[in-house]
N, C-alpha and C positions, 0 to 999 in steps of 0.2 A: 201192257198193263203195269209192269214193273216200273218203267220209266215214269209213268203218270203218278204212281204212288210216291216215287223219290221226289219228283217235282212238287207235289202237293205237300209233302213233308218239309221240304226246303222253304217253300212259302210260308207254311205254318211257323217254322222256326224264325223266319225273318219278321213275320208279323208280330209273333209273341215277343221277340227281342225289342221291337219298336215300342210296343205297349209298355214293356217293363222299363225301358229307358224313359219314356215320357212320365210314367208314374214316379220313377226315381227322381227325375228332375223336378217335379212338383213338390215332392217331399223335401228335397234339398232346399228348394226356395222357401218353403215354410219354416225350415229349421234356421235358415239365414234371417228371415224376418224376425223370428222369435229370439234369436241371439241378439239382434240389434235392439229389440225392445228391452231385453234383459240388461244390456249395457246402459241404456238410458235409465232404467230403474236402479241399477247399481250406482250410477253416479249421483242420482237423486238421494239414494239412501246415504251415500258417502257424505253428501253436503248436508243432509238433515242430521245425521250422526255427529258430524263436526259441530254444527250449530248447537245441538243439544249438549254435547260434551263440553264444548268450549265456552259457549255463551251462557248457558243456563245454570252453571254451577254457582252456588251462593258465594263462594270465595271470589270468583271472577266478577260477579255482579257488584259485590261490595268494593272490590278493587276499582272497577269502572266508575262507580259512584264517586269514590274518593279522588280518583284520577281526573275525571272530566267534569263532574257536576259540583263537586265540593259541597257547598251549602245550598244548592238549588233544589235538591230533592228533599221532601219532607215526608214523614211518615203519616199516613192517613188511617183513621179508624174505618175498618170495612163496613161498619154500620152506617156511616155517613155517605157511602157511595150509592148513587141512584142509577136506574137504568131508563133509558128512553126508548119507547117502542111505538112504531106507527102502525095503526090498524084502521083500515078504511078511512084514510085521511084525517085520523084523529091521533094526536100525540098523547101517549100514556106515560106517566112517570111512576116508577115502582122502586121498591127497595132491591138492592143487588143481592142475588142469591147464587152461591157458587154451585149448588146442586140443582139448579133450575133446568127443568126438562123442556126443550124446545118442541112445540107442537106444529 
């Protein structure tokens, strides 16, 4: 009887070890996938931050205008800008609104 209890105990230890290893492996795989996704997001964030910081500063935009376009760019009054919207195969022309809420 004592031998049977020891054998059952050993099998339970082996079985529980296998279950723990499998669950740990699944968790490690999930962690790896999550880290890979984070790397992609960090790269995208870095690119976006670079674009925002470098390209969208007013000084840089004015520098680019003077450097590349010289007199090709002209200032427009925002009230003269129109929007073109297509609804049910009908084109609608409206005034441009910065604070327009898209429905």
